[in-house]
C-alpha positions as CSV (number, residue, x, y, z in Angstrom):
1,X,18.6,-31.9,56.0
2,X,18.6,-34.3,58.6
3,X,20.9,-33.8,61.8
4,X,22.1,-37.3,61.2
5,X,23.6,-35.9,57.6
6,X,25.1,-33.2,59.1
7,X,26.7,-34.6,61.6
8,X,27.8,-37.9,59.2
9,X,29.3,-34.6,56.6
10,X,31.0,-32.9,60.0
11,X,32.5,-36.0,61.1
12,X,34.0,-36.6,57.4
13,X,35.4,-33.5,57.2
14,X,37.0,-33.4,60.6
15,X,38.5,-36.8,59.7
16,X,40.2,-35.4,56.4
17,X,41.7,-32.4,57.8
18,X,42.7,-34.1,61.2
19,X,44.7,-37.0,58.5
20,X,46.1,-34.3,56.5
21,X,47.4,-32.1,59.5
22,X,48.9,-34.8,61.7
23,X,50.1,-37.0,58.3
24,X,52.1,-33.7,57.8
25,X,53.8,-33.7,61.2
26,X,54.8,-37.7,60.8
27,X,56.0,-37.3,57.2
28,X,58.5,-35.0,58.5
29,X,59.1,-36.5,61.6
30,X,59.8,-39.7,60.0
31,X,62.2,-37.7,57.1
32,X,63.8,-36.1,60.3
33,X,64.6,-39.5,61.5
34,X,62.2,-39.4,64.5
35,X,60.5,-42.9,65.5
36,X,56.7,-42.2,65.5
37,X,55.1,-45.0,68.1
38,X,51.5,-43.6,67.3
39,X,49.2,-42.1,65.0
40,X,46.0,-40.9,66.0
41,X,43.2,-39.9,64.6
42,X,40.6,-38.9,67.9
43,X,41.2,-39.3,71.4
44,X,40.2,-41.8,73.9
45,X,39.3,-45.2,73.5
46,X,40.9,-46.9,70.3
47,X,37.8,-48.3,68.0
48,X,40.5,-49.6,65.4
49,X,44.5,-50.1,66.3
50,X,46.9,-52.0,64.1
51,X,50.9,-51.5,64.4
52,X,52.7,-51.3,60.9
53,X,55.9,-51.0,59.3
54,X,59.5,-51.7,61.0
55,X,59.0,-49.3,63.8
56,X,56.0,-50.8,64.6
57,X,54.0,-47.7,64.9
58,X,50.5,-47.6,66.1
59,X,47.5,-46.7,63.7
60,X,44.8,-45.8,65.7
61,X,41.0,-44.0,65.3
62,X,39.7,-43.2,68.4
63,X,36.1,-42.7,70.0
64,X,36.4,-38.8,70.2
65,X,36.7,-37.5,66.4
66,X,37.7,-33.6,67.7
67,X,41.6,-34.0,67.0
68,X,44.5,-36.5,66.5
69,X,48.2,-36.4,67.5
70,X,51.3,-38.0,66.6
71,X,53.4,-39.5,69.6
72,X,56.9,-39.6,68.8
73,X,59.5,-41.2,70.9
74,X,60.6,-38.8,73.9
75,X,62.5,-39.0,76.9
76,X,60.5,-36.8,78.6
77,X,57.3,-38.9,78.0
78,X,59.1,-42.6,79.2
79,X,61.9,-44.3,79.1
80,X,64.2,-44.3,75.8
81,X,66.4,-47.3,74.7
82,X,70.2,-46.1,74.6
83,X,70.6,-47.4,70.6
84,X,67.4,-45.1,70.2
85,X,68.3,-41.8,71.4
86,X,69.0,-40.4,68.3
87,X,65.9,-41.2,67.1
88,X,64.0,-39.4,70.5
89,X,62.4,-36.0,69.5
90,X,63.5,-33.8,72.0
91,X,67.3,-34.8,71.0
92,X,66.6,-33.5,67.5
93,X,68.3,-29.5,66.5
94,X,65.6,-26.9,66.9
95,X,65.7,-26.6,63.2
96,X,64.1,-30.4,63.2
97,X,61.6,-29.6,65.7
98,X,60.3,-26.5,64.6
99,X,59.9,-28.3,60.9
100,X,57.9,-31.1,62.4
101,X,55.9,-28.8,64.3
102,X,55.3,-26.4,61.5
103,X,54.4,-29.7,59.2
104,X,51.0,-30.0,60.9
105,X,49.7,-26.2,60.0
106,X,51.8,-26.3,56.1
107,X,49.8,-29.8,55.2
108,X,46.3,-28.0,55.9
109,X,47.3,-25.2,53.5
110,X,49.0,-27.6,50.9
111,X,45.1,-29.0,51.2
112,X,43.4,-26.2,51.0
113,X,45.4,-25.4,47.6
114,X,44.9,-28.9,46.1
115,X,41.1,-28.1,47.0
116,X,40.9,-24.7,45.5
117,X,43.0,-26.1,42.6
118,X,40.1,-29.1,41.8
119,X,37.5,-26.1,42.5
120,X,39.2,-23.4,39.8
121,X,39.7,-26.8,37.2
122,X,36.4,-27.9,37.2
123,X,34.5,-24.7,37.5
124,X,33.0,-23.0,40.4
125,X,29.2,-22.3,40.3
126,X,27.6,-19.0,41.3
127,X,24.6,-16.5,41.3
128,X,25.3,-13.6,38.5
129,X,25.8,-10.6,40.8
130,X,22.8,-8.7,39.6
131,X,21.1,-6.2,42.0
132,X,17.9,-6.6,43.6
133,X,15.6,-4.3,45.5
134,X,17.9,-1.8,47.1
135,X,17.0,-1.1,50.7
136,X,16.4,3.1,51.0
137,X,18.8,4.6,53.6
138,X,21.5,2.5,53.2
139,X,25.2,3.0,51.9
140,X,23.9,1.0,48.6
141,X,20.8,3.5,48.0
142,X,22.9,6.4,48.9
143,X,25.4,5.4,46.2
144,X,22.5,5.5,43.9
145,X,22.7,1.7,43.1
146,X,19.8,0.5,41.0
147,X,17.8,-2.6,41.1
148,X,18.7,-5.0,37.5
149,X,22.2,-3.8,37.5
150,X,25.2,-5.9,37.2
151,X,28.4,-5.8,39.4
152,X,31.3,-6.0,37.2
153,X,34.2,-4.8,39.1
154,X,35.0,-3.6,42.3
155,X,38.4,-1.7,42.5
156,X,39.3,-3.1,39.1
157,X,38.9,-6.6,40.3
158,X,36.6,-8.7,37.7
159,X,33.5,-9.8,40.1
160,X,32.0,-13.2,38.2
161,X,29.7,-14.1,40.5
162,X,27.7,-12.7,44.0
163,X,30.1,-14.7,46.5
164,X,33.0,-12.8,45.0
165,X,31.3,-9.4,45.4
166,X,30.3,-10.2,49.0
167,X,33.8,-11.6,49.7
168,X,35.3,-8.2,47.8
169,X,33.0,-5.8,49.8
170,X,33.4,-7.7,52.8
171,X,37.7,-7.7,52.9
172,X,37.4,-3.9,52.3
173,X,34.9,-3.1,55.6
174,X,37.3,-5.0,57.4
175,X,40.3,-3.5,56.3
176,X,38.3,-0.4,57.3
177,X,38.3,1.4,54.0
178,X,36.0,4.0,54.0
179,X,35.2,4.0,50.4
180,X,35.3,1.6,47.7
181,X,34.8,1.7,44.0
182,X,32.5,-0.8,42.5
183,X,31.7,-0.8,38.8
184,X,28.0,-1.4,37.3
185,X,26.1,-2.4,34.5
186,X,22.6,-1.9,33.7
187,X,20.4,-3.9,31.0
188,X,21.1,-1.3,28.4
189,X,24.9,-1.6,28.8
190,X,25.1,1.6,30.3
191,X,28.7,1.2,32.8
192,X,28.5,3.6,36.2
193,X,31.1,3.8,38.3
194,X,30.6,4.7,42.2
195,X,31.9,5.2,45.7
196,X,30.1,2.9,48.0
197,X,30.9,4.4,51.8
198,X,31.6,1.6,54.0
199,X,32.7,3.9,57.1
200,X,29.3,3.4,59.3
201,X,29.7,-0.5,59.3
202,X,29.7,-1.1,62.9
203,X,31.9,-4.2,63.8
204,X,28.4,-6.4,64.9
205,X,27.6,-5.9,61.3
206,X,30.5,-8.3,59.8
207,X,28.6,-11.4,59.4
208,X,26.7,-13.6,56.8
209,X,24.3,-10.6,56.4
210,X,26.7,-8.3,55.5
211,X,25.5,-7.3,52.1
212,X,21.8,-7.2,53.3
213,X,23.1,-4.5,56.1
214,X,24.9,-2.2,53.3
215,X,21.9,-2.3,51.4
216,X,22.5,-4.8,48.3
217,X,20.7,-7.9,47.8
218,X,20.0,-10.8,45.2
219,X,18.1,-10.5,42.6
220,X,15.3,-12.6,42.9
221,X,13.2,-13.1,39.4
222,X,9.4,-12.9,40.6
223,X,8.0,-16.3,41.1
224,X,4.3,-17.3,41.1
225,X,2.4,-19.0,44.2
226,X,2.3,-22.2,43.0
227,X,3.7,-24.6,45.5
228,X,6.4,-27.3,44.4
229,X,7.2,-29.4,47.9
230,X,5.1,-29.4,50.7
231,X,7.3,-30.3,53.8
232,X,6.6,-33.5,55.8
233,X,4.8,-32.6,58.9
234,X,4.6,-29.0,58.2
235,X,1.6,-26.8,58.9
236,X,1.1,-27.2,55.3
237,X,1.3,-30.8,55.2
238,X,-1.1,-30.8,58.2
239,X,-3.7,-28.7,56.3
240,X,-3.8,-30.7,53.3
241,X,-1.8,-28.7,50.9
242,X,-0.3,-30.4,47.7
243,X,2.7,-29.5,45.1
244,X,0.9,-28.2,42.1
245,X,-1.5,-26.1,44.2
246,X,-1.8,-22.5,43.3
247,X,-2.4,-19.7,45.8
248,X,-4.9,-16.7,44.6
249,X,-5.4,-15.2,48.3
250,X,-4.9,-15.4,51.9
251,X,-7.8,-14.0,54.0
252,X,-9.4,-12.5,51.0
253,X,-6.3,-10.7,50.4
254,X,-5.1,-11.4,46.6
255,X,-1.6,-13.2,46.2
256,X,0.3,-11.9,43.2
257,X,3.6,-13.5,44.1
258,X,5.3,-15.9,46.4
259,X,7.4,-13.0,47.8
260,X,3.8,-11.2,48.9
261,X,2.5,-14.8,50.2
262,X,6.0,-15.3,52.1
263,X,5.3,-12.0,53.7
264,X,1.5,-12.8,54.8
265,X,2.4,-16.1,56.5
266,X,6.0,-14.8,58.4
267,X,3.6,-12.1,59.7
268,X,0.8,-14.2,61.0
269,X,2.4,-17.0,63.1
270,X,-0.5,-19.3,64.9
271,X,-3.2,-17.2,63.3
272,X,-5.9,-19.2,61.5
273,X,-5.7,-18.3,58.1
274,X,-8.2,-19.1,54.9
275,X,-6.0,-20.2,51.6
276,X,-8.3,-19.8,48.6
277,X,-6.2,-22.4,46.0
278,X,-6.2,-23.3,42.6
279,X,-6.1,-27.2,42.1
280,X,-6.8,-29.5,39.3
281,X,-8.9,-26.5,37.9
282,X,-11.2,-26.2,40.8
283,X,-11.2,-23.1,43.5
284,X,-11.0,-24.5,46.8
285,X,-10.4,-23.0,50.7
286,X,-8.1,-24.7,53.0
287,X,-7.8,-23.3,56.6
288,X,-4.2,-23.5,57.7
289,X,-2.5,-22.1,61.1
290,X,1.2,-21.2,60.7
291,X,3.9,-22.8,63.3
292,X,5.9,-20.1,65.1
293,X,9.4,-19.8,64.9
294,X,12.0,-17.4,66.1
295,X,13.9,-15.2,64.1
296,X,16.4,-13.2,65.1
297,X,14.5,-11.7,68.0
298,X,11.1,-12.4,66.1
299,X,8.1,-14.3,65.9
300,X,7.7,-15.5,62.6
301,X,5.1,-17.9,60.6
302,X,6.1,-21.0,58.4
303,X,3.9,-23.3,56.9
304,X,7.0,-25.6,55.7
305,X,6.4,-25.2,51.8
306,X,8.7,-24.3,48.8
307,X,8.0,-22.7,45.6
308,X,7.8,-24.3,42.1
309,X,11.1,-23.0,40.4
310,X,11.4,-21.9,36.7
311,X,14.4,-23.3,35.8
312,X,14.9,-22.3,32.7
313,X,14.6,-18.3,34.2
314,X,17.0,-19.5,37.2
315,X,19.7,-21.0,34.6
316,X,19.5,-17.4,33.4
317,X,21.2,-16.1,36.5
318,X,24.1,-18.8,36.9
319,X,27.4,-18.8,36.3
320,X,30.4,-21.3,36.1
321,X,34.0,-20.0,36.1
322,X,36.6,-22.4,35.0
323,X,40.5,-22.1,34.7
324,X,43.1,-24.2,32.6
325,X,45.2,-26.2,35.0
326,X,48.1,-24.0,35.3
327,X,46.0,-21.0,36.0
328,X,43.7,-22.8,38.4
329,X,46.9,-23.9,40.2
330,X,48.1,-20.2,40.8
331,X,44.4,-19.0,41.4
332,X,44.5,-21.5,44.3
333,X,47.8,-20.0,45.6
334,X,46.2,-17.0,45.5
335,X,42.8,-17.9,47.2
336,X,44.7,-19.8,49.6
337,X,47.2,-16.8,51.0
338,X,44.3,-14.5,50.7
339,X,42.0,-16.3,53.0
340,X,44.7,-16.9,55.3
341,X,45.5,-13.4,55.6
342,X,41.8,-12.4,55.7
343,X,41.3,-14.9,58.8
344,X,44.1,-13.5,60.6
345,X,42.9,-9.9,59.9
346,X,39.4,-10.7,61.3
347,X,41.5,-12.2,64.0
348,X,43.5,-9.0,65.0
349,X,39.8,-6.5,64.0
350,X,38.5,-9.4,66.8
351,X,41.1,-8.8,69.5
352,X,41.2,-4.9,69.4
353,X,37.1,-4.8,69.2
354,X,36.8,-4.1,65.7
355,X,34.5,-7.1,64.8
356,X,32.2,-9.0,67.0
357,X,33.6,-11.8,68.6
358,X,29.6,-12.9,67.8
359,X,31.6,-14.1,64.5
360,X,33.3,-17.0,65.8
361,X,31.8,-20.0,65.2
362,X,32.0,-23.6,67.3
363,X,31.0,-27.2,66.2
364,X,27.4,-26.7,65.9
365,X,27.6,-24.1,63.5
366,X,30.6,-25.8,61.6
367,X,28.4,-28.8,61.2
368,X,25.5,-27.4,60.3
369,X,27.6,-25.9,57.5
370,X,29.2,-29.1,56.3
371,X,25.7,-30.4,56.2
372,X,24.3,-27.7,53.8
373,X,27.4,-27.6,51.9
374,X,27.2,-31.4,51.7
375,X,23.5,-31.3,50.4
376,X,24.4,-28.8,47.7
377,X,26.8,-30.6,46.2
378,X,30.4,-32.3,46.2
379,X,32.1,-29.1,45.0
380,X,30.5,-26.9,47.4
381,X,31.6,-29.6,50.0
382,X,35.0,-29.4,48.6
383,X,35.0,-25.4,49.1
384,X,34.1,-25.6,52.6
385,X,36.7,-28.1,53.4
386,X,39.4,-25.5,51.8
387,X,37.9,-23.2,54.0
388,X,38.0,-25.0,56.8
389,X,41.9,-26.0,56.2
390,X,43.0,-22.7,56.1
391,X,41.4,-21.6,59.4
392,X,42.5,-25.0,61.0
393,X,46.0,-24.3,59.6
394,X,45.8,-20.3,60.6
395,X,44.5,-21.5,64.4
396,X,47.5,-24.2,65.2
397,X,49.7,-21.3,63.9
398,X,48.7,-18.9,66.5
399,X,51.2,-18.5,69.5
400,X,49.3,-19.7,72.0
401,X,50.7,-22.8,74.2
402,X,49.4,-26.3,73.5
403,X,49.1,-25.4,70.0
404,X,51.2,-25.9,67.1
405,X,52.2,-22.2,67.0
406,X,53.1,-21.9,70.6
407,X,55.6,-24.6,70.7
408,X,57.1,-22.5,67.6
409,X,57.2,-19.7,70.0
410,X,59.2,-21.7,72.5
411,X,61.4,-22.9,69.8
412,X,62.0,-19.3,68.2
413,X,62.9,-18.6,71.9
414,X,65.2,-21.3,72.2
415,X,67.3,-20.0,69.3
416,X,67.5,-16.2,70.8
417,X,68.2,-17.1,74.0
418,X,70.6,-20.4,73.0
419,X,69.0,-22.5,75.6
420,X,65.4,-23.9,75.8
421,X,63.1,-22.9,78.3
422,X,62.6,-24.6,81.8
423,X,60.1,-27.1,82.3
424,X,58.3,-24.6,85.0
425,X,58.4,-22.0,82.0
426,X,56.5,-24.5,79.9
427,X,54.1,-26.0,82.3
428,X,52.9,-22.4,83.1
429,X,52.5,-21.6,79.5
430,X,50.6,-24.7,79.2
431,X,48.1,-23.7,81.9
432,X,47.8,-19.9,80.3
433,X,47.3,-22.0,76.8
434,X,44.4,-24.2,78.1
435,X,42.6,-21.3,79.6
436,X,42.5,-19.1,76.2
437,X,41.5,-22.3,74.3
438,X,38.8,-23.1,77.0
439,X,37.4,-18.8,76.8
440,X,37.7,-19.3,73.1
441,X,35.6,-22.8,72.9
442,X,33.2,-21.3,75.8
443,X,32.7,-18.3,73.3
444,X,32.4,-20.3,70.2
445,X,29.4,-22.7,71.8
446,X,27.8,-19.8,73.2
447,X,27.6,-18.1,69.4
448,X,26.2,-21.6,68.3
449,X,23.7,-22.1,71.0
450,X,22.7,-17.9,70.1
451,X,22.4,-18.7,66.6
452,X,19.8,-21.5,67.2
453,X,17.9,-20.0,69.6
454,X,17.7,-16.4,67.8
455,X,18.3,-17.7,64.4
């Protein structure tokens, strides 16, 4: 996946999310009788500008696509003609101002509902929650889970895919539920209920590898050590490996499966290896030196090859879940509501130290996820957009000055005290808000860089 593709997918995602957010502000402002001067996607130098409508609102696409804004007529930002005072934002009732500001985040939640609705109607593909080898001395091992079992329910909720299993267990772990009941069924149809103990899960464990840390991994069928693809420019390409090569041995050690091959390559970065291969019914030997890569804090070897996939076997592990339009819409509301409160719980746990700040992602990681999801397919990309739209909605509702939530907090205070805050108090609040956002951005970018270096 190219860097350019990831950047493009990221920019498109930002454009869609920002447009919906700002359009929420715009529509409610117009409905409230407020004059809109400019609708801008991005900041800085305008790349495109056109004036439309009786108010000649400027529609702008600017150079820095990291946000947007709706500029409304306001006496605090410039002189307003006497005949237009009634259309100034600052002259509106607190209820109207509240509605205009809240409309942006609400638009993001509505977008998420729309996207989830489309996904639930068209069908969400996933991997069946069949268990692979259970890691010893983990919560899963202590609960006596066995390879080959399929997770059917978690706390009486049906689990159709591996992604659902991860989501449910992660939710319980974040809520600090010490024990979770999990129903499984084995190949003979025998049902078992087990208590999975999550009480020892540390704050740093609540990341993308959460399931592995509790001892659960997805079942992977045994793959023959046959090359399906050679990455251009990789060590395998430089050594002359070809798609279709059957790797028989590495340094005279028999290779019965792709998994064993991967272990051998990973364990010997920058070490000269001799691969015995079968090509066109002829045995030959190829010398190869795996490139060094960093995973976590460990050096591993990579040669840039991918296995030949047995699509018939893999198809048996896939499932597609879809719903009628009405049911899909209800599930879309439920999913958006659930994701919203999960995000809030995660933020709350971070504040009190029960969840690591390492889970905060910045633009680099988000761009990477955007590229990965877009490469998988349009449905995966729509799912990514829905998730980020919920996150954007929640972030903007936080009571931090400079965010929508900060303005809403000011309006609540105004309702309670019967008068708006002083300009001095608002300026101080803006400074505090900027400092908080800058700190959050530093954390996010640090985490991005850390992931790039250490994986």
